[in-house]
LOGUGU-798402 format. One record per residue (C-alpha): residue number from 0; residue in three letters; z, x, y. Coordinates in steps of 0.02 Angstrom, whole numbers. Example, Ala and Ser with C-alpha at 12.3 -4.5 7.8 and 13.67 -1.06 7.14 Angstrom:
BEGIN
<pt><num>0</num><residu>ALA</residu><pz>390</pz><px>615</px><py>-225</py></pt>
<pt><num>1</num><residu>SER</residu><pz>357</pz><px>684</px><py>-53</py></pt>
This chain:
BEGIN
<pt><num>0</num><residu>MET</residu><pz>-1602</pz><px>-19</px><py>-1341</py></pt>
<pt><num>1</num><residu>SER</residu><pz>-1469</pz><px>-36</px><py>-1207</py></pt>
<pt><num>2</num><residu>SER</residu><pz>-1315</pz><px>-139</px><py>-1237</py></pt>
<pt><num>3</num><residu>LEU</residu><pz>-1279</pz><px>-247</px><py>-1087</py></pt>
<pt><num>4</num><residu>PRO</residu><pz>-1105</pz><px>-319</px><py>-1066</py></pt>
<pt><num>5</num><residu>SER</residu><pz>-1097</pz><px>-499</px><py>-1122</py></pt>
<pt><num>6</num><residu>PRO</residu><pz>-1095</pz><px>-626</px><py>-980</py></pt>
<pt><num>7</num><residu>LYS</residu><pz>-921</pz><px>-682</px><py>-930</py></pt>
<pt><num>8</num><residu>GLN</residu><pz>-874</pz><px>-846</px><py>-1009</py></pt>
<pt><num>9</num><residu>TYR</residu><pz>-801</pz><px>-979</px><py>-896</py></pt>
<pt><num>10</num><residu>GLU</residu><pz>-719</pz><px>-1143</px><py>-935</py></pt>
<pt><num>11</num><residu>GLU</residu><pz>-823</pz><px>-1298</px><py>-899</py></pt>
<pt><num>12</num><residu>HIS</residu><pz>-683</pz><px>-1425</px><py>-919</py></pt>
<pt><num>13</num><residu>ALA</residu><pz>-494</pz><px>-1419</px><py>-905</py></pt>
<pt><num>14</num><residu>TYR</residu><pz>-349</pz><px>-1537</px><py>-934</py></pt>
<pt><num>15</num><residu>VAL</residu><pz>-221</pz><px>-1562</px><py>-795</py></pt>
<pt><num>16</num><residu>LEU</residu><pz>-46</pz><px>-1500</px><py>-836</py></pt>
<pt><num>17</num><residu>ASP</residu><pz>28</pz><px>-1524</px><py>-662</py></pt>
<pt><num>18</num><residu>PHE</residu><pz>-32</pz><px>-1576</px><py>-489</py></pt>
<pt><num>19</num><residu>ASN</residu><pz>51</pz><px>-1541</px><py>-322</py></pt>
<pt><num>20</num><residu>PRO</residu><pz>-39</pz><px>-1610</px><py>-168</py></pt>
<pt><num>21</num><residu>HIS</residu><pz>48</pz><px>-1484</px><py>-52</py></pt>
<pt><num>22</num><residu>CYS</residu><pz>80</pz><px>-1316</px><py>-133</py></pt>
<pt><num>23</num><residu>LYS</residu><pz>58</pz><px>-1129</px><py>-109</py></pt>
<pt><num>24</num><residu>SER</residu><pz>-56</pz><px>-1038</px><py>-230</py></pt>
<pt><num>25</num><residu>LYS</residu><pz>22</pz><px>-915</px><py>-352</py></pt>
<pt><num>26</num><residu>MET</residu><pz>-146</pz><px>-825</px><py>-364</py></pt>
<pt><num>27</num><residu>ILE</residu><pz>-207</pz><px>-806</px><py>-185</py></pt>
<pt><num>28</num><residu>ARG</residu><pz>-82</pz><px>-763</px><py>-51</py></pt>
<pt><num>29</num><residu>GLY</residu><pz>-90</pz><px>-877</px><py>99</py></pt>
<pt><num>30</num><residu>ARG</residu><pz>-190</pz><px>-1012</px><py>7</py></pt>
<pt><num>31</num><residu>GLU</residu><pz>-112</pz><px>-1184</px><py>21</py></pt>
<pt><num>32</num><residu>GLY</residu><pz>-168</pz><px>-1358</px><py>-22</py></pt>
<pt><num>33</num><residu>PRO</residu><pz>-181</pz><px>-1476</px><py>-169</py></pt>
<pt><num>34</num><residu>ILE</residu><pz>-152</pz><px>-1362</px><py>-319</py></pt>
<pt><num>35</num><residu>LEU</residu><pz>-178</pz><px>-1403</px><py>-503</py></pt>
<pt><num>36</num><residu>GLN</residu><pz>-114</pz><px>-1310</px><py>-653</py></pt>
<pt><num>37</num><residu>ALA</residu><pz>-226</pz><px>-1343</px><py>-801</py></pt>
<pt><num>38</num><residu>ILE</residu><pz>-276</pz><px>-1283</px><py>-974</py></pt>
<pt><num>39</num><residu>GLY</residu><pz>-458</pz><px>-1245</px><py>-1010</py></pt>
<pt><num>40</num><residu>GLU</residu><pz>-540</pz><px>-1346</px><py>-1147</py></pt>
<pt><num>41</num><residu>GLU</residu><pz>-642</pz><px>-1210</px><py>-1232</py></pt>
<pt><num>42</num><residu>ARG</residu><pz>-536</pz><px>-1052</px><py>-1218</py></pt>
<pt><num>43</num><residu>LEU</residu><pz>-365</pz><px>-1131</px><py>-1187</py></pt>
<pt><num>44</num><residu>THR</residu><pz>-347</pz><px>-1027</px><py>-1030</py></pt>
<pt><num>45</num><residu>LEU</residu><pz>-208</pz><px>-1073</px><py>-908</py></pt>
<pt><num>46</num><residu>LEU</residu><pz>-287</pz><px>-1099</px><py>-737</py></pt>
<pt><num>47</num><residu>GLU</residu><pz>-238</pz><px>-1127</px><py>-558</py></pt>
<pt><num>48</num><residu>ILE</residu><pz>-362</pz><px>-1240</px><py>-470</py></pt>
<pt><num>49</num><residu>LEU</residu><pz>-384</pz><px>-1290</px><py>-288</py></pt>
<pt><num>50</num><residu>ALA</residu><pz>-425</pz><px>-1476</px><py>-278</py></pt>
<pt><num>51</num><residu>LEU</residu><pz>-512</pz><px>-1573</px><py>-140</py></pt>
<pt><num>52</num><residu>ASN</residu><pz>-397</pz><px>-1650</px><py>-11</py></pt>
<pt><num>53</num><residu>GLY</residu><pz>-355</pz><px>-1833</px><py>-40</py></pt>
<pt><num>54</num><residu>VAL</residu><pz>-402</pz><px>-1834</px><py>-224</py></pt>
<pt><num>55</num><residu>GLU</residu><pz>-272</pz><px>-1889</px><py>-350</py></pt>
<pt><num>56</num><residu>PHE</residu><pz>-252</pz><px>-1824</px><py>-528</py></pt>
<pt><num>57</num><residu>LYS</residu><pz>-158</pz><px>-1883</px><py>-681</py></pt>
<pt><num>58</num><residu>VAL</residu><pz>-73</pz><px>-1767</px><py>-804</py></pt>
<pt><num>59</num><residu>GLY</residu><pz>-188</pz><px>-1753</px><py>-955</py></pt>
<pt><num>60</num><residu>GLU</residu><pz>-345</pz><px>-1796</px><py>-856</py></pt>
<pt><num>61</num><residu>ARG</residu><pz>-500</pz><px>-1701</px><py>-911</py></pt>
<pt><num>62</num><residu>ILE</residu><pz>-588</pz><px>-1628</px><py>-758</py></pt>
<pt><num>63</num><residu>TYR</residu><pz>-751</pz><px>-1536</px><py>-732</py></pt>
<pt><num>64</num><residu>ILE</residu><pz>-725</pz><px>-1359</px><py>-664</py></pt>
<pt><num>65</num><residu>GLY</residu><pz>-895</pz><px>-1281</px><py>-701</py></pt>
<pt><num>66</num><residu>LYS</residu><pz>-994</pz><px>-1184</px><py>-571</py></pt>
<pt><num>67</num><residu>GLU</residu><pz>-1111</pz><px>-1324</px><py>-514</py></pt>
<pt><num>68</num><residu>GLY</residu><pz>-1079</pz><px>-1506</px><py>-469</py></pt>
<pt><num>69</num><residu>ARG</residu><pz>-890</pz><px>-1513</px><py>-451</py></pt>
<pt><num>70</num><residu>THR</residu><pz>-832</pz><px>-1680</px><py>-384</py></pt>
<pt><num>71</num><residu>LYS</residu><pz>-642</pz><px>-1663</px><py>-375</py></pt>
<pt><num>72</num><residu>VAL</residu><pz>-616</pz><px>-1475</px><py>-370</py></pt>
<pt><num>73</num><residu>VAL</residu><pz>-649</pz><px>-1344</px><py>-234</py></pt>
<pt><num>74</num><residu>SER</residu><pz>-626</pz><px>-1190</px><py>-342</py></pt>
<pt><num>75</num><residu>VAL</residu><pz>-537</pz><px>-1108</px><py>-487</py></pt>
<pt><num>76</num><residu>LEU</residu><pz>-417</pz><px>-988</px><py>-405</py></pt>
<pt><num>77</num><residu>GLY</residu><pz>-380</pz><px>-888</px><py>-562</py></pt>
<pt><num>78</num><residu>LYS</residu><pz>-294</pz><px>-871</px><py>-729</py></pt>
<pt><num>79</num><residu>LEU</residu><pz>-108</pz><px>-901</px><py>-744</py></pt>
<pt><num>80</num><residu>ILE</residu><pz>14</pz><px>-833</px><py>-871</py></pt>
<pt><num>81</num><residu>HIS</residu><pz>141</pz><px>-945</px><py>-955</py></pt>
<pt><num>82</num><residu>GLU</residu><pz>283</pz><px>-883</px><py>-844</py></pt>
<pt><num>83</num><residu>GLU</residu><pz>188</pz><px>-940</px><py>-688</py></pt>
<pt><num>84</num><residu>LEU</residu><pz>177</pz><px>-1121</px><py>-745</py></pt>
<pt><num>85</num><residu>SER</residu><pz>285</pz><px>-1251</px><py>-660</py></pt>
<pt><num>86</num><residu>ASN</residu><pz>425</pz><px>-1330</px><py>-762</py></pt>
<pt><num>87</num><residu>ASP</residu><pz>324</pz><px>-1492</px><py>-769</py></pt>
<pt><num>88</num><residu>ALA</residu><pz>170</pz><px>-1399</px><py>-834</py></pt>
<pt><num>89</num><residu>VAL</residu><pz>274</pz><px>-1312</px><py>-969</py></pt>
<pt><num>90</num><residu>SER</residu><pz>348</pz><px>-1478</px><py>-1025</py></pt>
<pt><num>91</num><residu>GLU</residu><pz>173</pz><px>-1555</px><py>-1038</py></pt>
<pt><num>92</num><residu>LEU</residu><pz>89</pz><px>-1407</px><py>-1124</py></pt>
<pt><num>93</num><residu>GLU</residu><pz>113</pz><px>-1460</px><py>-1306</py></pt>
<pt><num>94</num><residu>THR</residu><pz>63</pz><px>-1641</px><py>-1272</py></pt>
<pt><num>95</num><residu>ILE</residu><pz>-94</pz><px>-1590</px><py>-1176</py></pt>
<pt><num>96</num><residu>ALA</residu><pz>-138</pz><px>-1463</px><py>-1312</py></pt>
<pt><num>97</num><residu>GLU</residu><pz>-133</pz><px>-1608</px><py>-1436</py></pt>
<pt><num>98</num><residu>LEU</residu><pz>-254</pz><px>-1704</px><py>-1324</py></pt>
<pt><num>99</num><residu>VAL</residu><pz>-373</pz><px>-1554</px><py>-1317</py></pt>
<pt><num>100</num><residu>ILE</residu><pz>-367</pz><px>-1539</px><py>-1507</py></pt>
<pt><num>101</num><residu>LYS</residu><pz>-401</pz><px>-1725</px><py>-1535</py></pt>
<pt><num>102</num><residu>ASN</residu><pz>-549</pz><px>-1722</px><py>-1414</py></pt>
<pt><num>103</num><residu>ASN</residu><pz>-622</pz><px>-1568</px><py>-1501</py></pt>
<pt><num>104</num><residu>GLU</residu><pz>-580</pz><px>-1609</px><py>-1681</py></pt>
<pt><num>105</num><residu>ASP</residu><pz>-738</pz><px>-1531</px><py>-1755</py></pt>
<pt><num>106</num><residu>GLN</residu><pz>-699</pz><px>-1363</px><py>-1676</py></pt>
<pt><num>107</num><residu>TYR</residu><pz>-520</pz><px>-1360</px><py>-1741</py></pt>
<pt><num>108</num><residu>ILE</residu><pz>-558</pz><px>-1426</px><py>-1915</py></pt>
<pt><num>109</num><residu>GLU</residu><pz>-688</pz><px>-1287</px><py>-1930</py></pt>
<pt><num>110</num><residu>ILE</residu><pz>-549</pz><px>-1161</px><py>-1898</py></pt>
<pt><num>111</num><residu>PHE</residu><pz>-453</pz><px>-1234</px><py>-2046</py></pt>
<pt><num>112</num><residu>ASN</residu><pz>-611</pz><px>-1213</px><py>-2150</py></pt>
<pt><num>113</num><residu>SER</residu><pz>-634</pz><px>-1031</px><py>-2102</py></pt>
<pt><num>114</num><residu>LEU</residu><pz>-463</pz><px>-947</px><py>-2078</py></pt>
<pt><num>115</num><residu>HIS</residu><pz>-438</pz><px>-796</px><py>-2191</py></pt>
<pt><num>116</num><residu>PRO</residu><pz>-301</pz><px>-671</px><py>-2237</py></pt>
<pt><num>117</num><residu>VAL</residu><pz>-233</pz><px>-564</px><py>-2095</py></pt>
<pt><num>118</num><residu>THR</residu><pz>-152</pz><px>-438</px><py>-2213</py></pt>
<pt><num>119</num><residu>PRO</residu><pz>-140</pz><px>-431</px><py>-2404</py></pt>
<pt><num>120</num><residu>ARG</residu><pz>25</pz><px>-527</px><py>-2393</py></pt>
<pt><num>121</num><residu>LEU</residu><pz>-8</pz><px>-644</px><py>-2247</py></pt>
<pt><num>122</num><residu>HIS</residu><pz>-142</pz><px>-777</px><py>-2229</py></pt>
<pt><num>123</num><residu>ALA</residu><pz>-187</pz><px>-839</px><py>-2054</py></pt>
<pt><num>124</num><residu>LEU</residu><pz>-149</pz><px>-1017</px><py>-2110</py></pt>
<pt><num>125</num><residu>GLU</residu><pz>33</pz><px>-966</px><py>-2131</py></pt>
<pt><num>126</num><residu>LEU</residu><pz>43</pz><px>-929</px><py>-1944</py></pt>
<pt><num>127</num><residu>ILE</residu><pz>28</pz><px>-1115</px><py>-1909</py></pt>
<pt><num>128</num><residu>PRO</residu><pz>204</pz><px>-1191</px><py>-1904</py></pt>
<pt><num>129</num><residu>GLY</residu><pz>238</pz><px>-1299</px><py>-2057</py></pt>
<pt><num>130</num><residu>ILE</residu><pz>112</pz><px>-1211</px><py>-2170</py></pt>
<pt><num>131</num><residu>GLY</residu><pz>192</pz><px>-1101</px><py>-2301</py></pt>
<pt><num>132</num><residu>LYS</residu><pz>122</pz><px>-1031</px><py>-2464</py></pt>
<pt><num>133</num><residu>THR</residu><pz>113</pz><px>-1201</px><py>-2549</py></pt>
<pt><num>134</num><residu>PHE</residu><pz>10</pz><px>-1287</px><py>-2413</py></pt>
<pt><num>135</num><residu>MET</residu><pz>-93</pz><px>-1129</px><py>-2386</py></pt>
<pt><num>136</num><residu>ASN</residu><pz>-142</pz><px>-1125</px><py>-2571</py></pt>
<pt><num>137</num><residu>GLN</residu><pz>-179</pz><px>-1313</px><py>-2569</py></pt>
<pt><num>138</num><residu>ILE</residu><pz>-289</pz><px>-1295</px><py>-2413</py></pt>
<pt><num>139</num><residu>ILE</residu><pz>-384</pz><px>-1145</px><py>-2484</py></pt>
<pt><num>140</num><residu>SER</residu><pz>-410</pz><px>-1233</px><py>-2650</py></pt>
<pt><num>141</num><residu>GLU</residu><pz>-473</pz><px>-1394</px><py>-2570</py></pt>
<pt><num>142</num><residu>ARG</residu><pz>-588</pz><px>-1310</px><py>-2444</py></pt>
<pt><num>143</num><residu>SER</residu><pz>-667</pz><px>-1206</px><py>-2583</py></pt>
<pt><num>144</num><residu>ARG</residu><pz>-724</pz><px>-1370</px><py>-2664</py></pt>
<pt><num>145</num><residu>PHE</residu><pz>-802</pz><px>-1430</px><py>-2501</py></pt>
<pt><num>146</num><residu>PRO</residu><pz>-756</pz><px>-1409</px><py>-2316</py></pt>
<pt><num>147</num><residu>PHE</residu><pz>-638</pz><px>-1527</px><py>-2227</py></pt>
<pt><num>148</num><residu>LYS</residu><pz>-729</pz><px>-1654</px><py>-2118</py></pt>
<pt><num>149</num><residu>SER</residu><pz>-585</pz><px>-1717</px><py>-2011</py></pt>
<pt><num>150</num><residu>PHE</residu><pz>-397</pz><px>-1707</px><py>-1990</py></pt>
<pt><num>151</num><residu>ASP</residu><pz>-380</pz><px>-1868</px><py>-2090</py></pt>
<pt><num>152</num><residu>ASN</residu><pz>-482</pz><px>-1788</px><py>-2229</py></pt>
<pt><num>153</num><residu>LEU</residu><pz>-371</pz><px>-1633</px><py>-2222</py></pt>
<pt><num>154</num><residu>GLN</residu><pz>-213</pz><px>-1740</px><py>-2233</py></pt>
<pt><num>155</num><residu>GLU</residu><pz>-279</pz><px>-1845</px><py>-2377</py></pt>
<pt><num>156</num><residu>ARG</residu><pz>-333</pz><px>-1696</px><py>-2481</py></pt>
<pt><num>157</num><residu>THR</residu><pz>-185</pz><px>-1580</px><py>-2450</py></pt>
<pt><num>158</num><residu>GLY</residu><pz>-37</pz><px>-1690</px><py>-2400</py></pt>
<pt><num>159</num><residu>LEU</residu><pz>-14</pz><px>-1589</px><py>-2240</py></pt>
<pt><num>160</num><residu>LYS</residu><pz>72</pz><px>-1702</px><py>-2112</py></pt>
<pt><num>161</num><residu>ASP</residu><pz>10</pz><px>-1711</px><py>-1932</py></pt>
<pt><num>162</num><residu>PRO</residu><pz>-100</pz><px>-1555</px><py>-1922</py></pt>
<pt><num>163</num><residu>ILE</residu><pz>-137</pz><px>-1590</px><py>-1738</py></pt>
<pt><num>164</num><residu>LYS</residu><pz>47</pz><px>-1570</px><py>-1693</py></pt>
<pt><num>165</num><residu>LEU</residu><pz>59</pz><px>-1411</px><py>-1799</py></pt>
<pt><num>166</num><residu>ILE</residu><pz>-92</pz><px>-1333</px><py>-1713</py></pt>
<pt><num>167</num><residu>SER</residu><pz>-23</pz><px>-1383</px><py>-1544</py></pt>
<pt><num>168</num><residu>LYS</residu><pz>141</pz><px>-1294</px><py>-1582</py></pt>
<pt><num>169</num><residu>ARG</residu><pz>44</pz><px>-1138</px><py>-1629</py></pt>
<pt><num>170</num><residu>ILE</residu><pz>-59</pz><px>-1146</px><py>-1469</py></pt>
<pt><num>171</num><residu>VAL</residu><pz>101</pz><px>-1152</px><py>-1365</py></pt>
<pt><num>172</num><residu>VAL</residu><pz>167</pz><px>-998</px><py>-1458</py></pt>
<pt><num>173</num><residu>GLU</residu><pz>3</pz><px>-906</px><py>-1423</py></pt>
<pt><num>174</num><residu>ILE</residu><pz>-3</pz><px>-957</px><py>-1239</py></pt>
<pt><num>175</num><residu>SER</residu><pz>179</pz><px>-908</px><py>-1210</py></pt>
<pt><num>176</num><residu>GLY</residu><pz>146</pz><px>-735</px><py>-1282</py></pt>
<pt><num>177</num><residu>GLY</residu><pz>253</pz><px>-765</px><py>-1435</py></pt>
<pt><num>178</num><residu>SER</residu><pz>126</pz><px>-688</px><py>-1555</py></pt>
<pt><num>179</num><residu>ARG</residu><pz>11</pz><px>-538</px><py>-1556</py></pt>
<pt><num>180</num><residu>ILE</residu><pz>-111</pz><px>-631</px><py>-1669</py></pt>
<pt><num>181</num><residu>THR</residu><pz>-209</pz><px>-774</px><py>-1593</py></pt>
<pt><num>182</num><residu>LEU</residu><pz>-296</pz><px>-905</px><py>-1698</py></pt>
<pt><num>183</num><residu>PHE</residu><pz>-341</pz><px>-1031</px><py>-1563</py></pt>
<pt><num>184</num><residu>CYS</residu><pz>-326</pz><px>-951</px><py>-1390</py></pt>
<pt><num>185</num><residu>ARG</residu><pz>-462</pz><px>-832</px><py>-1336</py></pt>
<pt><num>186</num><residu>ARG</residu><pz>-407</pz><px>-684</px><py>-1233</py></pt>
């Protein structure tokens, strides 16, 4: 039995972090035009995207970037690193991450239901800002009874305040390269 490499995974949708109608690409030398900086919905990849001329975008707008049937986008030019983001994109990152989390609540609540220890002394839940030993133990105890169904359910059963904001802060740490361990961003 031969093991074929798994097909490359691409983002289907992204959220606009910044839009410049007349800009030079950071990814492809000599490429100019309407350039978007965005964050992918599924893998939280930072992307540079070439948009169609004359199309407007709003920060936080969810756009289709899949291979077939694009209506506002010419192409995905490539992956960006945090340091390549514009100042505006950096300032919007945490807010847009919150939007991604809210729109994909089931995916993120499942992560709360399944995180496990990283080492004998450190649980993955503790890597999320605002979750120490007390909240970690409360979350583990409650999820062992039955899984969390929503962020509201998580808050009611554990007392954890604003889990969406806490996850968003962790995503920004992961995207900016501030941690070797990733819980939410796929590399």
